[in-house]
C-alpha positions as CSV (number, residue, x, y, z in Angstrom):
1,M,9.4,188.0,-105.3
2,L,13.0,189.0,-105.0
3,D,13.0,190.9,-108.2
4,A,9.8,192.8,-107.2
5,I,11.3,193.7,-103.8
6,F,14.5,195.0,-105.6
7,V,12.4,197.2,-107.9
8,L,10.5,198.6,-104.9
9,K,13.7,199.4,-103.1
10,V,15.2,201.2,-106.1
11,A,12.2,203.0,-107.4
12,L,9.5,203.6,-104.8
13,A,11.1,206.0,-102.3
14,P,12.9,208.1,-105.0
15,A,9.6,208.5,-106.9
16,L,7.8,209.7,-103.8
17,I,10.6,212.2,-103.0
18,L,10.7,213.5,-106.6
19,G,7.0,214.3,-106.4
20,A,7.4,216.0,-103.0
21,S,10.3,218.1,-104.3
22,L,8.5,219.3,-107.4
23,A,5.3,220.1,-105.4
24,G,7.3,222.0,-102.7
25,D,9.0,224.1,-105.4
26,R,5.5,225.2,-106.6
27,W,3.7,226.0,-103.3
28,G,6.4,227.1,-100.9
29,N,8.4,226.1,-97.8
30,T,5.5,225.5,-95.4
31,V,3.9,223.2,-98.0
32,S,7.2,221.6,-98.7
33,G,7.5,220.8,-95.0
34,W,4.0,219.5,-95.0
35,L,4.8,217.1,-97.9
36,V,8.0,215.9,-96.2
37,G,5.8,215.1,-93.1
38,L,4.3,212.2,-95.2
39,P,5.9,208.8,-94.4
40,L,7.8,208.9,-97.7
41,T,10.5,206.6,-96.6
42,S,9.2,204.9,-93.5
43,A,6.0,203.6,-95.2
44,P,8.0,201.9,-98.1
45,V,10.5,200.5,-95.6
46,I,7.8,198.9,-93.4
47,F,6.1,197.6,-96.5
48,L,9.3,195.9,-97.7
49,L,9.9,194.5,-94.2
50,A,6.4,193.0,-94.3
51,L,7.1,191.3,-97.7
52,E,10.6,190.1,-96.7
53,R,10.2,189.2,-93.0
54,G,6.5,188.9,-92.4
55,A,3.6,190.8,-90.8
56,E,4.7,190.2,-87.2
57,F,8.2,191.8,-87.9
58,A,6.5,194.7,-89.7
59,S,4.1,195.3,-86.8
60,A,6.9,195.5,-84.3
61,S,8.8,197.8,-86.7
62,A,5.7,200.0,-86.9
63,L,5.9,200.5,-83.1
64,G,9.5,201.5,-83.4
65,T,8.7,203.9,-86.2
66,T,5.9,205.5,-84.2
67,L,8.3,206.0,-81.3
68,G,10.9,207.3,-83.8
69,I,8.5,210.3,-84.5
70,V,9.6,211.6,-81.1
71,S,13.2,211.6,-82.2
72,L,12.4,213.2,-85.6
73,S,10.4,216.0,-84.1
74,A,13.1,216.6,-81.5
75,F,15.6,217.0,-84.3
76,S,13.4,219.6,-86.0
77,L,12.8,221.5,-82.7
78,T,16.5,221.6,-82.0
79,Y,17.3,222.8,-85.5
80,A,14.7,225.5,-85.3
81,W,15.8,226.9,-81.9
82,L,19.5,226.8,-82.7
83,S,19.2,228.4,-86.1
84,L,16.5,231.0,-85.4
85,R,16.9,231.9,-81.7
86,L,20.6,231.3,-81.2
87,R,21.4,232.3,-84.8
88,L,23.9,229.4,-85.2
89,G,24.9,228.3,-88.7
90,W,23.3,225.3,-90.4
91,P,26.3,223.0,-89.8
92,Y,26.0,223.4,-86.0
93,A,22.2,223.1,-86.1
94,I,22.3,220.0,-88.2
95,A,25.0,218.3,-86.2
96,T,23.3,219.0,-82.9
97,G,19.9,218.0,-84.3
98,W,21.3,214.6,-85.4
99,G,22.9,214.1,-82.0
100,V,19.5,214.7,-80.4
101,F,17.9,212.3,-82.8
102,F,20.3,209.4,-82.1
103,L,20.3,210.1,-78.3
104,S,16.5,210.0,-78.3
105,S,16.4,206.8,-80.4
106,L,18.9,205.2,-77.9
107,I,16.6,206.1,-75.0
108,L,13.4,205.0,-76.8
109,E,14.9,201.6,-77.7
110,G,14.3,200.6,-74.1
111,V,10.7,201.7,-74.0
112,S,8.2,198.8,-74.3
113,V,4.6,199.8,-74.6
114,P,1.6,198.8,-76.7
115,L,1.3,200.5,-80.0
116,V,-1.9,202.3,-79.0
117,V,-0.2,203.7,-75.9
118,A,2.8,204.7,-78.0
119,S,0.6,206.5,-80.5
120,A,-1.2,208.4,-77.9
121,G,2.0,209.4,-76.2
122,V,3.6,210.6,-79.5
123,S,0.5,212.6,-80.3
124,A,0.7,214.4,-76.9
125,W,4.4,215.0,-77.5
126,L,3.7,216.5,-80.9
127,L,1.2,218.9,-79.4
128,L,3.9,220.0,-76.9
129,V,6.5,220.5,-79.6
130,A,4.0,222.5,-81.7
131,R,3.7,224.9,-78.7
132,L,7.4,225.1,-78.2
133,F,8.3,225.6,-81.8
134,P,9.7,229.1,-82.6
135,V,7.6,231.0,-85.1
136,P,9.5,233.4,-87.3
137,S,8.3,236.9,-87.9
138,E,6.3,237.4,-91.1
139,R,8.6,240.2,-92.1
140,A,11.8,238.5,-91.0
141,E,12.8,237.5,-94.5
142,D,11.5,237.5,-98.0
143,Q,9.4,234.4,-98.7
144,T,10.4,233.9,-102.3
145,V,10.6,230.2,-103.2
146,G,13.4,229.0,-105.4
147,R,13.2,225.9,-107.6
148,S,15.2,222.9,-106.7
149,G,18.2,222.3,-108.9
150,R,18.4,219.1,-110.9
151,W,21.3,217.7,-108.9
152,D,19.7,218.7,-105.6
153,V,16.7,216.6,-106.5
154,V,18.9,213.7,-107.6
155,A,20.8,213.9,-104.3
156,R,17.5,213.5,-102.4
157,M,16.6,210.5,-104.5
158,V,20.0,208.9,-104.0
159,A,19.7,209.5,-100.3
160,A,16.2,207.8,-100.3
161,V,17.5,204.7,-102.0
162,S,20.5,204.6,-99.6
163,L,18.3,204.8,-96.5
164,V,15.9,202.2,-97.7
165,F,18.7,199.7,-98.5
166,L,20.5,200.5,-95.2
167,I,17.4,199.7,-93.1
168,T,16.0,196.7,-95.1
169,E,19.4,195.0,-95.7
170,N,20.4,195.2,-92.0
171,A,17.0,194.5,-90.5
172,S,17.9,191.1,-89.2
173,Y,20.9,192.6,-87.4
174,L,19.1,195.7,-86.1
175,G,15.9,193.9,-85.1
176,P,12.4,195.2,-85.6
177,R,12.4,197.8,-82.8
178,L,15.7,199.5,-83.8
179,S,14.9,199.2,-87.5
180,G,11.7,201.1,-86.9
181,L,13.3,203.7,-84.6
182,L,16.0,204.6,-87.3
183,T,13.5,204.6,-90.2
184,P,12.3,208.2,-89.5
185,F,15.9,209.5,-89.6
186,P,15.5,213.1,-90.9
187,I,17.4,212.7,-94.2
188,Y,14.9,214.7,-96.3
189,T,14.2,217.2,-93.6
190,S,18.0,217.8,-93.3
191,V,18.7,218.1,-97.0
192,L,15.8,220.5,-97.6
193,A,16.4,222.5,-94.4
194,V,20.0,223.1,-95.3
195,A,19.2,224.0,-98.9
196,I,16.5,226.5,-97.8
197,H,18.7,227.9,-94.9
198,R,21.6,228.6,-97.3
199,S,19.5,230.2,-100.1
200,Q,16.8,231.9,-98.1
201,G,17.9,232.2,-94.5
202,P,17.0,230.6,-91.2
203,S,13.5,232.0,-90.9
204,Q,12.4,230.2,-94.1
205,A,14.2,227.0,-93.0
206,V,12.2,227.1,-89.7
207,R,9.0,227.6,-91.6
208,F,9.9,224.4,-93.5
209,T,10.8,222.4,-90.4
210,R,7.7,223.7,-88.6
211,G,5.5,222.4,-91.4
212,A,7.3,219.1,-91.4
213,T,6.9,218.7,-87.6
214,V,3.2,219.6,-87.4
215,S,2.6,217.1,-90.3
216,L,4.0,214.2,-88.2
217,F,0.5,213.5,-86.9
218,T,0.0,211.9,-90.3
219,P,2.6,209.1,-89.9
220,A,1.5,208.6,-86.3
221,I,-2.0,207.7,-87.6
222,F,-0.5,205.8,-90.5
223,F,1.6,203.4,-88.4
224,L,-1.1,203.0,-85.7
225,I,-3.4,201.6,-88.3
226,V,-0.7,199.5,-90.0
227,G,0.7,198.1,-86.8
228,T,-2.7,197.1,-85.4
229,T,-4.2,195.6,-88.6
230,I,-1.4,194.1,-90.6
231,T,-1.2,190.8,-88.6
232,I,-5.0,190.5,-88.8
233,W,-6.0,191.5,-92.3
234,G,-2.7,191.4,-94.2
235,V,-0.5,194.0,-95.9
236,G,-2.9,195.1,-98.6
237,V,-5.8,195.9,-96.3
238,A,-3.7,197.5,-93.7
239,Y,-2.0,199.8,-96.1
240,T,-5.2,200.7,-97.9
241,L,-6.9,201.7,-94.6
242,A,-3.7,203.5,-93.4
243,I,-3.3,205.5,-96.6
244,A,-7.0,206.6,-96.7
245,A,-7.0,207.7,-93.1
246,S,-3.6,209.5,-93.3
247,L,-4.4,211.4,-96.4
248,A,-7.5,212.8,-94.7
249,V,-5.5,213.8,-91.7
250,H,-2.8,215.3,-93.8
251,W,-5.2,217.4,-95.7
252,L,-6.7,218.7,-92.5
253,I,-3.2,219.6,-91.3
254,L,-2.6,221.6,-94.5
255,V,-5.8,223.6,-93.8
256,L,-4.7,224.3,-90.3
257,L,-1.2,225.4,-91.4
258,N,-2.7,227.9,-93.8
259,R,-4.7,229.6,-91.1
260,P,-2.9,232.7,-89.8
261,S,-4.0,232.1,-86.2
262,T,-2.5,228.5,-86.2
């Protein structure tokens, strides 16, 4: 069991990130953001917590992860407004966005509600954020998509492994709630947003973060299903149901993102 868990920690999250990076290179920044909206790190982390610490711990962490979506979307909204509307450079936008994420996580640590209520509240919050998100002009910048460099992709994969180990190895100290809240930390959103911002400008970076933010409905559905079923039917059934439902939702989001009026 320990060997299997170690392999999952080392291989699963980087493999998911590699696939997302290559697909994003092919189809553009909005699609890249849409792919990052998948729970590429948080789903493996909760899975590993379930194997290591049991279904009850994983269910509690799923609640924290669901609430963490608020912090993640707040980061993206902050980055978008600072970089596009205030025209601040990416270091200021990233640093402020991270500050907003941690402040939001600190506040949410004291929130105690059932998972169903948390999921409904997060969905309402995401609808509000979608309305507040700045939309760049279509003619603001060229929309040419560059390919990710080899070392850029490697850096994302290393970051994935680091985050998975950081959360899972310190879960007993952090506790299920804080473990879940920190799991959605925008490590991939940050890396990709900065890379796009530097090479293509703030408008393209905002297109990316907007796609990533709208796509957060998918992890909200995913962890609602995992958190409410894992203690009843076990890890295998819970993850099978969650994956099936979230893929359907994620495909619908892509259709909506590609509509000009959306």
